C-alpha positions as CSV (number, residue, x, y, z in Angstrom):
1,M,27.3,10.7,-22.1
2,S,29.0,8.7,-24.8
3,Q,32.7,7.9,-24.6
4,I,33.3,9.9,-27.8
5,E,31.6,12.9,-26.4
6,A,33.6,12.6,-23.2
7,R,36.8,12.4,-25.4
8,L,35.7,15.6,-27.2
9,I,35.4,17.4,-23.8
10,E,38.8,16.0,-22.8
11,L,40.2,17.5,-26.0
12,G,38.6,20.9,-25.2
13,H,36.0,20.7,-27.9
14,P,32.5,19.7,-26.6
15,L,30.1,18.8,-29.2
16,P,28.2,21.9,-30.5
17,E,24.6,22.1,-31.6
18,V,24.2,21.2,-35.3
19,A,24.7,24.2,-37.5
20,K,21.5,25.3,-39.2
21,P,21.7,24.7,-43.0
22,V,22.3,27.9,-45.0
23,A,20.3,26.6,-48.0
24,A,18.0,23.7,-49.1
25,Y,19.7,20.7,-47.6
26,V,19.8,18.6,-44.4
27,P,22.9,18.3,-42.2
28,S,23.3,14.5,-42.7
29,V,21.8,11.5,-44.4
30,V,21.9,7.9,-43.5
31,T,22.0,5.1,-46.1
32,G,22.6,1.6,-45.0
33,N,25.3,1.8,-42.3
34,L,26.8,5.0,-43.6
35,V,26.3,8.6,-42.6
36,F,27.1,11.3,-45.2
37,T,27.3,14.8,-43.8
38,S,26.7,17.9,-45.8
39,G,29.6,20.3,-46.1
40,Q,30.2,21.9,-42.7
41,L,31.6,25.3,-42.2
42,P,33.6,26.3,-39.1
43,F,30.8,27.9,-37.2
44,V,31.2,28.7,-33.6
45,A,28.0,29.8,-31.9
46,G,26.5,30.6,-35.3
47,A,29.3,32.7,-36.6
48,L,32.5,32.2,-38.7
49,P,35.6,33.0,-36.6
50,A,37.5,34.0,-39.7
51,A,36.6,34.3,-43.4
52,G,38.4,35.0,-46.7
53,K,40.9,33.3,-48.8
54,V,43.8,31.2,-47.5
55,G,47.3,32.2,-48.3
56,T,50.6,33.6,-46.9
57,S,50.3,37.2,-47.9
58,E,49.0,40.1,-45.9
59,G,45.2,40.2,-45.5
60,L,44.7,36.5,-46.2
61,V,43.7,33.8,-43.7
62,D,47.0,32.2,-42.5
63,P,47.3,28.5,-43.2
64,A,47.7,27.7,-39.5
65,V,44.4,29.5,-38.7
66,A,42.8,27.7,-41.6
67,K,44.0,24.4,-40.2
68,D,42.2,25.2,-36.9
69,L,39.1,26.1,-38.9
70,A,39.2,22.7,-40.6
71,K,39.2,21.1,-37.1
72,L,36.0,23.2,-36.3
73,C,34.4,21.9,-39.5
74,A,35.1,18.3,-38.4
75,L,33.6,19.0,-35.0
76,N,30.5,20.4,-36.6
77,A,30.4,17.3,-38.9
78,L,30.4,15.1,-35.8
79,A,27.4,17.0,-34.5
80,A,25.6,16.3,-37.8
81,V,26.6,12.6,-37.4
82,K,25.2,12.5,-33.9
83,L,21.9,14.0,-35.2
84,A,21.6,11.2,-37.7
85,I,22.5,8.2,-35.4
86,G,21.9,9.5,-31.9
87,D,25.2,8.3,-30.4
88,L,28.8,8.8,-31.6
89,D,29.9,5.6,-29.9
90,R,28.1,3.8,-32.7
91,V,30.7,5.0,-35.2
92,T,32.9,2.1,-36.3
93,R,35.0,4.0,-38.9
94,V,35.6,7.4,-40.4
95,V,35.6,6.4,-44.1
96,K,36.2,9.6,-46.0
97,V,36.9,13.2,-45.5
98,V,36.5,15.8,-48.2
99,G,37.9,19.2,-47.5
100,F,37.6,22.4,-49.5
101,V,40.0,25.4,-49.0
102,A,39.1,28.8,-50.5
103,S,42.6,29.9,-51.5
104,V,44.5,32.2,-53.7
105,P,45.8,30.6,-56.9
106,E,49.4,30.4,-55.8
107,F,48.6,28.6,-52.5
108,T,49.2,24.9,-52.8
109,G,49.0,23.9,-49.1
110,Q,45.4,22.6,-49.1
111,P,46.5,19.2,-47.7
112,G,48.1,20.8,-44.7
113,V,45.0,22.8,-44.0
114,I,42.7,19.8,-44.2
115,N,45.1,18.0,-41.8
116,G,43.3,20.0,-39.1
117,A,40.2,17.9,-39.7
118,S,42.1,14.6,-40.3
119,E,44.3,14.9,-37.2
120,F,41.4,15.9,-35.1
121,L,39.3,12.8,-36.2
122,G,42.3,10.6,-35.4
123,E,42.6,12.2,-31.9
124,V,38.9,11.5,-31.3
125,F,38.5,8.0,-32.8
126,G,42.0,6.6,-32.7
127,D,42.5,3.9,-35.4
128,K,38.8,4.2,-36.3
129,G,39.5,7.7,-37.4
130,I,42.0,6.8,-40.2
131,H,40.3,7.6,-43.5
132,A,40.6,8.3,-47.2
133,R,40.6,12.0,-48.1
134,S,40.5,14.7,-50.7
135,A,41.8,18.3,-50.1
136,V,40.6,20.6,-52.9
137,G,41.5,24.3,-53.5
138,V,38.5,26.4,-54.6
139,P,38.0,30.1,-55.5
140,V,35.2,30.8,-53.0
141,L,33.1,29.0,-50.4
142,P,29.6,29.8,-48.9
143,L,29.6,32.9,-46.7
144,D,33.2,33.6,-47.7
145,S,34.3,30.7,-45.4
146,A,38.0,29.8,-45.7
147,V,37.3,26.0,-45.2
148,E,34.5,23.5,-45.6
149,V,34.6,19.8,-44.7
150,E,32.3,16.9,-45.2
151,I,32.7,13.4,-43.8
152,V,31.4,9.9,-44.4
153,V,31.3,7.5,-41.4
154,E,30.3,3.9,-40.9
155,F,28.3,2.9,-37.9
156,E,26.7,-0.1,-36.3
């Protein structure tokens, strides 16, 4: 078992199976020494633990819940990285994180939601997990997911 996978278990998040694509794409692509993941939804055992728009009103996905969903997206992205390069210990840097938050128009806390992914990658990789990032609010995501995350990592 790789050191990174052991770290994931220590954090209480063992690496899942790669989520099956929901359309015509692959989970990850390698070019040079970079892995680009497709957008990952917060699937747990093939299902979304929560869905809908993020916001603070009744009936919406609470931002704290959405932050946890972003962490799950990052975990699923790591599974896609492993599929591409075989061993997460080969990762030398998380380069970029792009996070999408399906939110109501008045919600402006997208960066806080995507911190779930960023903070998790920092816990997993330490300084190698520090990255550039975008956090974007959108009106809707596939399968009514509240959050979607894609990552770019460098490897050796």
